[in-house]
Biotite code that builds the C-alpha atoms (Angstrom):
import biotite.structure as struc

atoms = struc.array([
    struc.Atom([2.959, 14.821, 11.349], chain_id="A", res_id=1, res_name="MET", atom_name="CA", element="C"),
    struc.Atom([1.823, 11.211, 11.354], chain_id="A", res_id=2, res_name="GLU", atom_name="CA", element="C"),
    struc.Atom([0.931, 9.155, 8.274], chain_id="A", res_id=3, res_name="LEU", atom_name="CA", element="C"),
    struc.Atom([-1.094, 5.949, 8.590], chain_id="A", res_id=4, res_name="HIS", atom_name="CA", element="C"),
    struc.Atom([-0.661, 3.807, 5.463], chain_id="A", res_id=5, res_name="LEU", atom_name="CA", element="C"),
    struc.Atom([-3.289, 1.081, 5.118], chain_id="A", res_id=6, res_name="ILE", atom_name="CA", element="C"),
    struc.Atom([-3.556, -1.684, 2.539], chain_id="A", res_id=7, res_name="ARG", atom_name="CA", element="C"),
    struc.Atom([-7.008, -2.678, 1.257], chain_id="A", res_id=8, res_name="HIS", atom_name="CA", element="C"),
    struc.Atom([-8.859, -5.799, 2.425], chain_id="A", res_id=9, res_name="GLY", atom_name="CA", element="C"),
    struc.Atom([-8.947, -9.132, 0.620], chain_id="A", res_id=10, res_name="GLN", atom_name="CA", element="C"),
    struc.Atom([-10.475, -9.009, -2.870], chain_id="A", res_id=11, res_name="THR", atom_name="CA", element="C"),
    struc.Atom([-12.005, -11.596, -5.174], chain_id="A", res_id=12, res_name="ASN", atom_name="CA", element="C"),
    struc.Atom([-8.855, -11.383, -7.327], chain_id="A", res_id=13, res_name="TRP", atom_name="CA", element="C"),
    struc.Atom([-6.589, -11.875, -4.287], chain_id="A", res_id=14, res_name="ASN", atom_name="CA", element="C"),
    struc.Atom([-8.567, -15.024, -3.603], chain_id="A", res_id=15, res_name="GLU", atom_name="CA", element="C"),
    struc.Atom([-8.266, -16.186, -7.214], chain_id="A", res_id=16, res_name="GLU", atom_name="CA", element="C"),
    struc.Atom([-4.540, -15.305, -7.375], chain_id="A", res_id=17, res_name="ARG", atom_name="CA", element="C"),
    struc.Atom([-5.279, -12.962, -10.281], chain_id="A", res_id=18, res_name="ARG", atom_name="CA", element="C"),
    struc.Atom([-3.148, -9.909, -11.139], chain_id="A", res_id=19, res_name="VAL", atom_name="CA", element="C"),
    struc.Atom([-4.943, -6.720, -10.100], chain_id="A", res_id=20, res_name="GLN", atom_name="CA", element="C"),
    struc.Atom([-2.696, -3.750, -10.765], chain_id="A", res_id=21, res_name="GLY", atom_name="CA", element="C"),
    struc.Atom([-4.996, -0.879, -11.707], chain_id="A", res_id=22, res_name="GLN", atom_name="CA", element="C"),
    struc.Atom([-7.846, -3.129, -12.861], chain_id="A", res_id=23, res_name="SER", atom_name="CA", element="C"),
    struc.Atom([-10.953, -3.215, -10.701], chain_id="A", res_id=24, res_name="GLU", atom_name="CA", element="C"),
    struc.Atom([-11.656, -5.983, -8.201], chain_id="A", res_id=25, res_name="SER", atom_name="CA", element="C"),
    struc.Atom([-13.894, -5.846, -5.158], chain_id="A", res_id=26, res_name="ARG", atom_name="CA", element="C"),
    struc.Atom([-13.710, -6.877, -1.516], chain_id="A", res_id=27, res_name="LEU", atom_name="CA", element="C"),
    struc.Atom([-14.780, -10.361, -0.516], chain_id="A", res_id=28, res_name="THR", atom_name="CA", element="C"),
    struc.Atom([-16.808, -10.937, 2.643], chain_id="A", res_id=29, res_name="ASP", atom_name="CA", element="C"),
    struc.Atom([-13.481, -11.650, 4.370], chain_id="A", res_id=30, res_name="ILE", atom_name="CA", element="C"),
    struc.Atom([-12.087, -8.374, 3.041], chain_id="A", res_id=31, res_name="GLY", atom_name="CA", element="C"),
    struc.Atom([-15.073, -6.465, 4.395], chain_id="A", res_id=32, res_name="ILE", atom_name="CA", element="C"),
    struc.Atom([-14.595, -8.069, 7.826], chain_id="A", res_id=33, res_name="GLU", atom_name="CA", element="C"),
    struc.Atom([-10.866, -7.229, 7.705], chain_id="A", res_id=34, res_name="GLN", atom_name="CA", element="C"),
    struc.Atom([-11.684, -3.579, 7.001], chain_id="A", res_id=35, res_name="ALA", atom_name="CA", element="C"),
    struc.Atom([-14.291, -3.472, 9.765], chain_id="A", res_id=36, res_name="LYS", atom_name="CA", element="C"),
    struc.Atom([-11.822, -5.084, 12.181], chain_id="A", res_id=37, res_name="GLY", atom_name="CA", element="C"),
    struc.Atom([-9.194, -2.496, 11.307], chain_id="A", res_id=38, res_name="LEU", atom_name="CA", element="C"),
    struc.Atom([-11.777, 0.221, 11.882], chain_id="A", res_id=39, res_name="GLY", atom_name="CA", element="C"),
    struc.Atom([-12.454, -1.109, 15.369], chain_id="A", res_id=40, res_name="GLU", atom_name="CA", element="C"),
    struc.Atom([-8.722, -1.159, 16.195], chain_id="A", res_id=41, res_name="ARG", atom_name="CA", element="C"),
    struc.Atom([-8.181, 2.448, 15.098], chain_id="A", res_id=42, res_name="ILE", atom_name="CA", element="C"),
    struc.Atom([-11.532, 3.942, 16.095], chain_id="A", res_id=43, res_name="GLN", atom_name="CA", element="C"),
    struc.Atom([-9.963, 5.977, 18.909], chain_id="A", res_id=44, res_name="ASN", atom_name="CA", element="C"),
    struc.Atom([-7.329, 7.564, 16.667], chain_id="A", res_id=45, res_name="ILE", atom_name="CA", element="C"),
    struc.Atom([-8.324, 11.064, 15.593], chain_id="A", res_id=46, res_name="GLU", atom_name="CA", element="C"),
    struc.Atom([-7.462, 11.794, 11.958], chain_id="A", res_id=47, res_name="PHE", atom_name="CA", element="C"),
    struc.Atom([-7.417, 15.205, 10.327], chain_id="A", res_id=48, res_name="ASN", atom_name="CA", element="C"),
    struc.Atom([-7.778, 13.865, 6.794], chain_id="A", res_id=49, res_name="ALA", atom_name="CA", element="C"),
    struc.Atom([-8.211, 10.632, 4.842], chain_id="A", res_id=50, res_name="ILE", atom_name="CA", element="C"),
    struc.Atom([-6.719, 10.033, 1.404], chain_id="A", res_id=51, res_name="TYR", atom_name="CA", element="C"),
    struc.Atom([-7.533, 6.965, -0.646], chain_id="A", res_id=52, res_name="CYS", atom_name="CA", element="C"),
    struc.Atom([-6.570, 5.361, -3.929], chain_id="A", res_id=53, res_name="SER", atom_name="CA", element="C"),
    struc.Atom([-9.344, 5.826, -6.480], chain_id="A", res_id=54, res_name="SER", atom_name="CA", element="C"),
    struc.Atom([-9.574, 2.041, -7.005], chain_id="A", res_id=55, res_name="SER", atom_name="CA", element="C"),
    struc.Atom([-12.830, 0.357, -5.977], chain_id="A", res_id=56, res_name="LEU", atom_name="CA", element="C"),
    struc.Atom([-11.165, -2.032, -3.494], chain_id="A", res_id=57, res_name="ARG", atom_name="CA", element="C"),
    struc.Atom([-9.541, 0.809, -1.542], chain_id="A", res_id=58, res_name="THR", atom_name="CA", element="C"),
    struc.Atom([-12.694, 2.935, -1.603], chain_id="A", res_id=59, res_name="ARG", atom_name="CA", element="C"),
    struc.Atom([-14.647, -0.009, -0.183], chain_id="A", res_id=60, res_name="GLN", atom_name="CA", element="C"),
    struc.Atom([-11.974, -0.518, 2.482], chain_id="A", res_id=61, res_name="THR", atom_name="CA", element="C"),
    struc.Atom([-12.108, 3.137, 3.517], chain_id="A", res_id=62, res_name="ALA", atom_name="CA", element="C"),
    struc.Atom([-15.911, 3.031, 3.758], chain_id="A", res_id=63, res_name="ASP", atom_name="CA", element="C"),
    struc.Atom([-15.823, 0.028, 6.106], chain_id="A", res_id=64, res_name="HIS", atom_name="CA", element="C"),
    struc.Atom([-12.777, 1.116, 8.129], chain_id="A", res_id=65, res_name="ALA", atom_name="CA", element="C"),
    struc.Atom([-14.026, 4.681, 8.720], chain_id="A", res_id=66, res_name="PHE", atom_name="CA", element="C"),
    struc.Atom([-17.846, 4.331, 8.966], chain_id="A", res_id=67, res_name="PRO", atom_name="CA", element="C"),
    struc.Atom([-18.234, 7.399, 11.185], chain_id="A", res_id=68, res_name="ALA", atom_name="CA", element="C"),
    struc.Atom([-16.080, 9.730, 9.053], chain_id="A", res_id=69, res_name="TRP", atom_name="CA", element="C"),
    struc.Atom([-18.048, 12.896, 8.312], chain_id="A", res_id=70, res_name="GLN", atom_name="CA", element="C"),
    struc.Atom([-15.559, 14.840, 6.170], chain_id="A", res_id=71, res_name="LYS", atom_name="CA", element="C"),
    struc.Atom([-14.693, 14.301, 2.527], chain_id="A", res_id=72, res_name="THR", atom_name="CA", element="C"),
    struc.Atom([-12.338, 11.449, 1.627], chain_id="A", res_id=73, res_name="ILE", atom_name="CA", element="C"),
    struc.Atom([-9.867, 12.578, -1.048], chain_id="A", res_id=74, res_name="THR", atom_name="CA", element="C"),
    struc.Atom([-9.481, 9.978, -3.810], chain_id="A", res_id=75, res_name="TYR", atom_name="CA", element="C"),
    struc.Atom([-6.222, 10.066, -5.758], chain_id="A", res_id=76, res_name="LEU", atom_name="CA", element="C"),
    struc.Atom([-5.130, 8.210, -8.885], chain_id="A", res_id=77, res_name="ASP", atom_name="CA", element="C"),
    struc.Atom([-1.560, 8.711, -7.647], chain_id="A", res_id=78, res_name="SER", atom_name="CA", element="C"),
    struc.Atom([-2.231, 6.256, -4.784], chain_id="A", res_id=79, res_name="LEU", atom_name="CA", element="C"),
    struc.Atom([-3.359, 3.455, -7.140], chain_id="A", res_id=80, res_name="ARG", atom_name="CA", element="C"),
    struc.Atom([-1.429, 0.187, -7.373], chain_id="A", res_id=81, res_name="GLU", atom_name="CA", element="C"),
    struc.Atom([1.439, -0.420, -9.788], chain_id="A", res_id=82, res_name="ILE", atom_name="CA", element="C"),
    struc.Atom([0.153, -0.629, -13.360], chain_id="A", res_id=83, res_name="HIS", atom_name="CA", element="C"),
    struc.Atom([0.817, -4.200, -14.518], chain_id="A", res_id=84, res_name="MET", atom_name="CA", element="C"),
    struc.Atom([0.281, -3.732, -18.239], chain_id="A", res_id=85, res_name="GLY", atom_name="CA", element="C"),
    struc.Atom([-0.578, -6.896, -20.185], chain_id="A", res_id=86, res_name="GLU", atom_name="CA", element="C"),
    struc.Atom([-0.486, -8.975, -16.988], chain_id="A", res_id=87, res_name="TRP", atom_name="CA", element="C"),
    struc.Atom([-3.636, -7.400, -15.538], chain_id="A", res_id=88, res_name="GLU", atom_name="CA", element="C"),
    struc.Atom([-6.554, -9.806, -15.218], chain_id="A", res_id=89, res_name="GLY", atom_name="CA", element="C"),
    struc.Atom([-4.394, -12.891, -15.750], chain_id="A", res_id=90, res_name="LYS", atom_name="CA", element="C"),
    struc.Atom([-3.831, -15.622, -13.164], chain_id="A", res_id=91, res_name="LEU", atom_name="CA", element="C"),
    struc.Atom([-0.365, -15.660, -11.598], chain_id="A", res_id=92, res_name="TYR", atom_name="CA", element="C"),
    struc.Atom([-0.159, -19.351, -12.561], chain_id="A", res_id=93, res_name="ALA", atom_name="CA", element="C"),
    struc.Atom([-0.693, -18.419, -16.226], chain_id="A", res_id=94, res_name="GLU", atom_name="CA", element="C"),
    struc.Atom([2.014, -15.775, -16.067], chain_id="A", res_id=95, res_name="ILE", atom_name="CA", element="C"),
    struc.Atom([4.470, -18.119, -14.387], chain_id="A", res_id=96, res_name="GLU", atom_name="CA", element="C"),
    struc.Atom([3.894, -20.614, -17.190], chain_id="A", res_id=97, res_name="SER", atom_name="CA", element="C"),
    struc.Atom([3.925, -18.116, -20.082], chain_id="A", res_id=98, res_name="GLU", atom_name="CA", element="C"),
    struc.Atom([6.695, -15.726, -18.976], chain_id="A", res_id=99, res_name="THR", atom_name="CA", element="C"),
    struc.Atom([8.693, -17.422, -16.217], chain_id="A", res_id=100, res_name="PRO", atom_name="CA", element="C"),
    struc.Atom([11.589, -14.930, -16.348], chain_id="A", res_id=101, res_name="ASP", atom_name="CA", element="C"),
    struc.Atom([9.339, -11.902, -15.842], chain_id="A", res_id=102, res_name="SER", atom_name="CA", element="C"),
    struc.Atom([7.419, -13.732, -13.115], chain_id="A", res_id=103, res_name="TYR", atom_name="CA", element="C"),
    struc.Atom([10.709, -14.472, -11.352], chain_id="A", res_id=104, res_name="TYR", atom_name="CA", element="C"),
    struc.Atom([11.814, -10.862, -11.683], chain_id="A", res_id=105, res_name="HIS", atom_name="CA", element="C"),
    struc.Atom([8.582, -9.576, -10.148], chain_id="A", res_id=106, res_name="PHE", atom_name="CA", element="C"),
    struc.Atom([8.898, -11.656, -6.981], chain_id="A", res_id=107, res_name="TRP", atom_name="CA", element="C"),
    struc.Atom([12.656, -12.124, -6.638], chain_id="A", res_id=108, res_name="ASN", atom_name="CA", element="C"),
    struc.Atom([14.437, -9.387, -8.609], chain_id="A", res_id=109, res_name="GLU", atom_name="CA", element="C"),
    struc.Atom([11.957, -6.492, -8.660], chain_id="A", res_id=110, res_name="PRO", atom_name="CA", element="C"),
    struc.Atom([14.628, -4.067, -9.867], chain_id="A", res_id=111, res_name="HIS", atom_name="CA", element="C"),
    struc.Atom([14.592, -5.993, -13.177], chain_id="A", res_id=112, res_name="LYS", atom_name="CA", element="C"),
    struc.Atom([10.797, -6.052, -13.589], chain_id="A", res_id=113, res_name="PHE", atom_name="CA", element="C"),
    struc.Atom([9.924, -4.891, -17.112], chain_id="A", res_id=114, res_name="ASP", atom_name="CA", element="C"),
    struc.Atom([6.631, -5.945, -18.741], chain_id="A", res_id=115, res_name="VAL", atom_name="CA", element="C"),
    struc.Atom([5.016, -4.264, -21.784], chain_id="A", res_id=116, res_name="PRO", atom_name="CA", element="C"),
    struc.Atom([2.639, -1.512, -20.686], chain_id="A", res_id=117, res_name="GLY", atom_name="CA", element="C"),
    struc.Atom([3.550, -1.885, -17.008], chain_id="A", res_id=118, res_name="ALA", atom_name="CA", element="C"),
    struc.Atom([5.168, 0.557, -14.611], chain_id="A", res_id=119, res_name="GLU", atom_name="CA", element="C"),
    struc.Atom([8.537, -0.319, -13.179], chain_id="A", res_id=120, res_name="SER", atom_name="CA", element="C"),
    struc.Atom([8.840, -0.405, -9.402], chain_id="A", res_id=121, res_name="PHE", atom_name="CA", element="C"),
    struc.Atom([11.049, 2.679, -9.681], chain_id="A", res_id=122, res_name="TYR", atom_name="CA", element="C"),
    struc.Atom([8.229, 4.556, -11.427], chain_id="A", res_id=123, res_name="GLN", atom_name="CA", element="C"),
    struc.Atom([5.764, 3.364, -8.799], chain_id="A", res_id=124, res_name="LEU", atom_name="CA", element="C"),
    struc.Atom([8.016, 4.502, -5.962], chain_id="A", res_id=125, res_name="GLN", atom_name="CA", element="C"),
    struc.Atom([8.522, 7.905, -7.557], chain_id="A", res_id=126, res_name="ASN", atom_name="CA", element="C"),
    struc.Atom([4.757, 8.341, -8.000], chain_id="A", res_id=127, res_name="ARG", atom_name="CA", element="C"),
    struc.Atom([4.063, 7.272, -4.420], chain_id="A", res_id=128, res_name="ALA", atom_name="CA", element="C"),
    struc.Atom([6.683, 9.548, -2.860], chain_id="A", res_id=129, res_name="MET", atom_name="CA", element="C"),
    struc.Atom([5.516, 12.532, -4.907], chain_id="A", res_id=130, res_name="ASN", atom_name="CA", element="C"),
    struc.Atom([1.963, 11.938, -3.664], chain_id="A", res_id=131, res_name="ALA", atom_name="CA", element="C"),
    struc.Atom([3.123, 11.664, -0.058], chain_id="A", res_id=132, res_name="ILE", atom_name="CA", element="C"),
    struc.Atom([5.252, 14.810, -0.332], chain_id="A", res_id=133, res_name="LYS", atom_name="CA", element="C"),
    struc.Atom([2.211, 16.755, -1.567], chain_id="A", res_id=134, res_name="ALA", atom_name="CA", element="C"),
    struc.Atom([0.137, 15.413, 1.340], chain_id="A", res_id=135, res_name="ILE", atom_name="CA", element="C"),
    struc.Atom([2.902, 16.338, 3.792], chain_id="A", res_id=136, res_name="GLN", atom_name="CA", element="C"),
    struc.Atom([2.961, 19.896, 2.454], chain_id="A", res_id=137, res_name="ASP", atom_name="CA", element="C"),
    struc.Atom([-0.789, 20.249, 3.033], chain_id="A", res_id=138, res_name="ASP", atom_name="CA", element="C"),
    struc.Atom([-0.956, 18.693, 6.502], chain_id="A", res_id=139, res_name="HIS", atom_name="CA", element="C"),
    struc.Atom([1.907, 19.910, 8.677], chain_id="A", res_id=140, res_name="HIS", atom_name="CA", element="C"),
    struc.Atom([1.545, 18.617, 12.229], chain_id="A", res_id=141, res_name="GLY", atom_name="CA", element="C"),
    struc.Atom([-1.577, 16.603, 11.430], chain_id="A", res_id=142, res_name="GLU", atom_name="CA", element="C"),
    struc.Atom([-2.539, 12.922, 11.462], chain_id="A", res_id=143, res_name="ARG", atom_name="CA", element="C"),
    struc.Atom([-3.507, 11.571, 8.037], chain_id="A", res_id=144, res_name="VAL", atom_name="CA", element="C"),
    struc.Atom([-4.708, 8.140, 6.850], chain_id="A", res_id=145, res_name="ALA", atom_name="CA", element="C"),
    struc.Atom([-3.829, 6.836, 3.376], chain_id="A", res_id=146, res_name="LEU", atom_name="CA", element="C"),
    struc.Atom([-5.676, 3.778, 2.064], chain_id="A", res_id=147, res_name="VAL", atom_name="CA", element="C"),
    struc.Atom([-3.681, 2.231, -0.759], chain_id="A", res_id=148, res_name="SER", atom_name="CA", element="C"),
    struc.Atom([-2.088, -0.970, -2.064], chain_id="A", res_id=149, res_name="HIS", atom_name="CA", element="C"),
    struc.Atom([0.533, -3.529, -1.113], chain_id="A", res_id=150, res_name="GLY", atom_name="CA", element="C"),
    struc.Atom([3.254, -2.822, -3.684], chain_id="A", res_id=151, res_name="ALA", atom_name="CA", element="C"),
    struc.Atom([2.856, 0.947, -3.414], chain_id="A", res_id=152, res_name="LEU", atom_name="CA", element="C"),
    struc.Atom([3.159, 0.878, 0.362], chain_id="A", res_id=153, res_name="ILE", atom_name="CA", element="C"),
    struc.Atom([6.165, -1.482, 0.159], chain_id="A", res_id=154, res_name="LYS", atom_name="CA", element="C"),
    struc.Atom([7.977, 0.989, -2.129], chain_id="A", res_id=155, res_name="THR", atom_name="CA", element="C"),
    struc.Atom([7.281, 3.785, 0.358], chain_id="A", res_id=156, res_name="VAL", atom_name="CA", element="C"),
    struc.Atom([8.627, 1.734, 3.261], chain_id="A", res_id=157, res_name="MET", atom_name="CA", element="C"),
    struc.Atom([11.675, 0.715, 1.205], chain_id="A", res_id=158, res_name="ALA", atom_name="CA", element="C"),
    struc.Atom([12.365, 4.382, 0.452], chain_id="A", res_id=159, res_name="HIS", atom_name="CA", element="C"),
    struc.Atom([12.178, 5.298, 4.136], chain_id="A", res_id=160, res_name="ILE", atom_name="CA", element="C"),
    struc.Atom([14.438, 2.383, 5.073], chain_id="A", res_id=161, res_name="GLU", atom_name="CA", element="C"),
    struc.Atom([16.837, 3.317, 2.259], chain_id="A", res_id=162, res_name="ASP", atom_name="CA", element="C"),
    struc.Atom([16.585, -0.171, 0.776], chain_id="A", res_id=163, res_name="LEU", atom_name="CA", element="C"),
    struc.Atom([17.614, -0.771, -2.826], chain_id="A", res_id=164, res_name="SER", atom_name="CA", element="C"),
    struc.Atom([14.846, -1.972, -5.130], chain_id="A", res_id=165, res_name="MET", atom_name="CA", element="C"),
    struc.Atom([16.155, -5.539, -5.198], chain_id="A", res_id=166, res_name="ASP", atom_name="CA", element="C"),
    struc.Atom([15.263, -5.654, -1.466], chain_id="A", res_id=167, res_name="GLN", atom_name="CA", element="C"),
    struc.Atom([11.681, -4.477, -1.999], chain_id="A", res_id=168, res_name="LEU", atom_name="CA", element="C"),
    struc.Atom([10.018, -7.674, -0.780], chain_id="A", res_id=169, res_name="TRP", atom_name="CA", element="C"),
    struc.Atom([12.064, -7.832, 2.445], chain_id="A", res_id=170, res_name="THR", atom_name="CA", element="C"),
    struc.Atom([9.638, -9.036, 5.171], chain_id="A", res_id=171, res_name="PRO", atom_name="CA", element="C"),
    struc.Atom([7.275, -8.355, 6.763], chain_id="A", res_id=172, res_name="PRO", atom_name="CA", element="C"),
    struc.Atom([4.517, -9.129, 4.278], chain_id="A", res_id=173, res_name="LEU", atom_name="CA", element="C"),
    struc.Atom([2.110, -6.280, 3.567], chain_id="A", res_id=174, res_name="MET", atom_name="CA", element="C"),
    struc.Atom([-0.984, -8.358, 4.311], chain_id="A", res_id=175, res_name="HIS", atom_name="CA", element="C"),
    struc.Atom([-4.571, -7.291, 3.650], chain_id="A", res_id=176, res_name="ASN", atom_name="CA", element="C"),
    struc.Atom([-5.520, -4.311, 5.839], chain_id="A", res_id=177, res_name="CYS", atom_name="CA", element="C"),
    struc.Atom([-1.949, -4.036, 7.125], chain_id="A", res_id=178, res_name="ALA", atom_name="CA", element="C"),
    struc.Atom([-1.597, -0.831, 9.167], chain_id="A", res_id=179, res_name="HIS", atom_name="CA", element="C"),
    struc.Atom([1.660, 1.119, 8.979], chain_id="A", res_id=180, res_name="ASN", atom_name="CA", element="C"),
    struc.Atom([2.548, 4.300, 10.843], chain_id="A", res_id=181, res_name="ILE", atom_name="CA", element="C"),
    struc.Atom([5.165, 6.794, 9.641], chain_id="A", res_id=182, res_name="VAL", atom_name="CA", element="C"),
    struc.Atom([6.147, 9.877, 11.633], chain_id="A", res_id=183, res_name="ARG", atom_name="CA", element="C"),
    struc.Atom([7.380, 13.012, 9.861], chain_id="A", res_id=184, res_name="VAL", atom_name="CA", element="C"),
    struc.Atom([9.612, 15.351, 11.871], chain_id="A", res_id=185, res_name="ASN", atom_name="CA", element="C"),
    struc.Atom([9.901, 19.126, 11.527], chain_id="A", res_id=186, res_name="ASP", atom_name="CA", element="C"),
    struc.Atom([12.598, 18.841, 8.870], chain_id="A", res_id=187, res_name="THR", atom_name="CA", element="C"),
    struc.Atom([10.488, 16.489, 6.734], chain_id="A", res_id=188, res_name="GLY", atom_name="CA", element="C"),
    struc.Atom([12.370, 13.292, 7.566], chain_id="A", res_id=189, res_name="ASP", atom_name="CA", element="C"),
    struc.Atom([10.241, 10.127, 7.666], chain_id="A", res_id=190, res_name="LEU", atom_name="CA", element="C"),
    struc.Atom([10.574, 7.515, 10.421], chain_id="A", res_id=191, res_name="HIS", atom_name="CA", element="C"),
    struc.Atom([8.694, 4.207, 10.606], chain_id="A", res_id=192, res_name="ILE", atom_name="CA", element="C"),
    struc.Atom([6.876, 3.601, 13.894], chain_id="A", res_id=193, res_name="VAL", atom_name="CA", element="C"),
    struc.Atom([4.750, 0.596, 12.918], chain_id="A", res_id=194, res_name="GLN", atom_name="CA", element="C"),
    struc.Atom([5.233, -1.812, 10.006], chain_id="A", res_id=195, res_name="TYR", atom_name="CA", element="C"),
    struc.Atom([2.363, -4.099, 8.997], chain_id="A", res_id=196, res_name="ALA", atom_name="CA", element="C"),
    struc.Atom([0.792, -3.966, 12.493], chain_id="A", res_id=197, res_name="ASP", atom_name="CA", element="C"),
    struc.Atom([4.112, -4.613, 14.271], chain_id="A", res_id=198, res_name="GLN", atom_name="CA", element="C"),
    struc.Atom([6.263, -2.137, 16.230], chain_id="A", res_id=199, res_name="PRO", atom_name="CA", element="C"),
    struc.Atom([9.158, -1.192, 13.971], chain_id="A", res_id=200, res_name="TYR", atom_name="CA", element="C"),
    struc.Atom([11.758, -1.930, 16.647], chain_id="A", res_id=201, res_name="GLU", atom_name="CA", element="C"),
    struc.Atom([10.559, -5.538, 16.749], chain_id="A", res_id=202, res_name="GLU", atom_name="CA", element="C"),
    struc.Atom([10.413, -5.860, 12.949], chain_id="A", res_id=203, res_name="VAL", atom_name="CA", element="C"),
    struc.Atom([14.058, -4.880, 12.577], chain_id="A", res_id=204, res_name="ARG", atom_name="CA", element="C"),
    struc.Atom([15.264, -6.026, 16.034], chain_id="A", res_id=205, res_name="ASN", atom_name="CA", element="C"),
    struc.Atom([16.430, -2.497, 16.787], chain_id="A", res_id=206, res_name="LEU", atom_name="CA", element="C"),
    struc.Atom([16.135, -3.019, 20.515], chain_id="A", res_id=207, res_name="GLY", atom_name="CA", element="C"),
    struc.Atom([18.574, -5.923, 20.708], chain_id="A", res_id=208, res_name="SER", atom_name="CA", element="C"),
])
């Protein structure tokens, strides 16, 4: 089986440096072009199914990246971004000023992230892996695209790499419309083939 994990295109809140989480933002013109460009790069890949976060920004990305798709796209709440609680809708600059410790934890010590009403990164990772396991069970030997979000995809990649949560933001950056490929073998083990558009061997210098 092959999983293609795709982050959404640039949104108006990305541009404003505003916390999105599970709140709704929409693609900018740049984000639409990013999604269309991704679609052109992967147009010759044959997918058996497409799953997508139920957020507007991922649904828009899927529509532009897969314009010729004739089957149903399955939208899942379980593929939505980390819930950011009382941070959602605020500017990152405001948060850095108002709660500098929590802001520092988010970007530098994610294992300590704890904001009222928000998910922890551990909860996000557990949700993401449960969703992926269910998709694996339904699509043995198939090629499946998942359109989701930066933090969610990073937790999945960290799980596969067996990284502790304090290493979550280890490069590369999960940029807008980043395309990741994960191969699942017959025993269910996950192996990264491509990480944020780069061959995994080059990302981790495995060939040297």
